[in-house]
C-alpha positions, 0 to 999 in steps of 0.5 A: 613105773614110778621109779622109771618116771623118777629116773627120767625126771632126775635125768631132765633135772641134770640137763639130759633128755630122754632122747640123749639117754636112749642114744647113749644106751643105744651106742653102748648096747651096739658096742657090747652086742646087746639088744638096744630095747632090752639093754635100755630097759634093764639100765633104767631098772638097775639105775632107778633102784636107788636103794640097791646101788651096787657097792664099789671099792676103788683101790689105788696103788702105784699110779698117777691118779690119771684113771681117777681123773678120767673117771671124775673129769667128764667135761659134760654131764651126759648119761655117763655121769648119771650112771656113775652117780648111781653106783655106791662108791664106798671107798676111794682114797682120792675122792671120798669125803671121809678120811682116816679112821672113818674111811678105813672103817667104810672099807672094812665094813664093805669088805665084810659085807661082800658082793661089791665090784672091786676096781683097782688103779695102779700096779702092785710092787713085786720087788718089795711090799714097802714100795706101796703101803696104804694105812700102814699095810702093804697094798698087795694085801689090800688087793688080795683081801678085797678080791676075796668077796668081790663079785667082779674085779676090774683093773683100770688103766695100763698099770693095774692091768699089766704093770704099766710104767711102774713095771719098768722101774725099780719097784717091778710093778705088776698088774692084777693078771699076775697079782691075782692068779686064777681070778677072773679080772676084766682088764681096761688098759690104756693110760689112763682108762677111757671112761666109756670103757669103764662105764660100759663094762659096769653097765654090762655087768649090772644089766646081764650079771655077767662079765663081758666077752674078753680076749685072751689077755682079759680085755673086753672084745667090744673095745679092744677088738681092732688095732689102732692101725685099722682105723687110723686116718694116716693109714694110707700114708703108712701103706705108701711108705710116706713117714713124717720126719720133719714137722717143719715140712707142711707136705708131711703134716698128715703122713704116717707117724711111724718114724715118730715111734707110733706103735699103732699096728701092734696096739688093739684099742678103739681110740681112733673111733671112740676118741678122747675128751668127749670125742674131740681128739686122740693121740695120733691126731694130736701128732703124738703117735700111738704109745701102745698103752693098751698092750701088756708090754707098755711101757718097757716094751714100747720104749723109746716112745717117740722114735722108731729105734725100738725093737717093736718098731723095727719088727713093725717095719719088718712085717710091712716089708714082708707083706704081713701088714695088709694095705687098707685097699686089700681088706 
């Protein structure tokens, strides 16, 4: 009880009310299919035990650091940031205070202890190990080494999950699904990772001791169970065949972005519902169209991104004409 009081006191000191915390836990529990009361109690217990912070090793390979920015760049300090403070991030090249020998020592000691959560950002080069070296050794070796004693492995972002943009380049980057064959990996694609996907996955693991239910390509079903097209506010225009072609025509401003390369019908993610930047917006509402970054064949299989000239786009239209993509009214 004392730890619980201390935890709520810490929340209030950071500007997060108990009500806001319960609301966050309720939303997370609902998405993950857990009991709200049981989930909240377990979260408080897990996060209130400061001496038992779950150790985390975060490795970066071929990446742009966008996932690290998503991880650290929460605009407001709600429950999510409190939760992220409660894990023991032992090793993260970009944000840890230590450097050089001291940082590598922290990595080696954590690996030796075992029992940590391994988070990997960025892909692993398959063409030649020399494309990605960390501390004088191949990044591939670090990933394989760290994975051995990890109690959970999370691939954050499109690159770590399935290869992403580096997979289309000369390094032939691959994701953990290929770099660690036979290992259970939780894939959190999108470019970058959504902080809620990461926080929710860590919370699920901490409170249940289990990996959340995954789809056939290793993504949590709670976040990747519906297509972007299913919840897109422009869907009715897709159904009616009204596709935006000219941004200068005000009549077209809300029309479907298929002609602008949108891959929403082939992309499974809750982006339209969860949205980004603390729920402010997401790609399609910005007028960019869905690039398919939650799917294994992003980037190469989705390009060109901003036109309907790709094989993927042509297949989407062929399915529409064949009646294989049901209209919203038919669901």
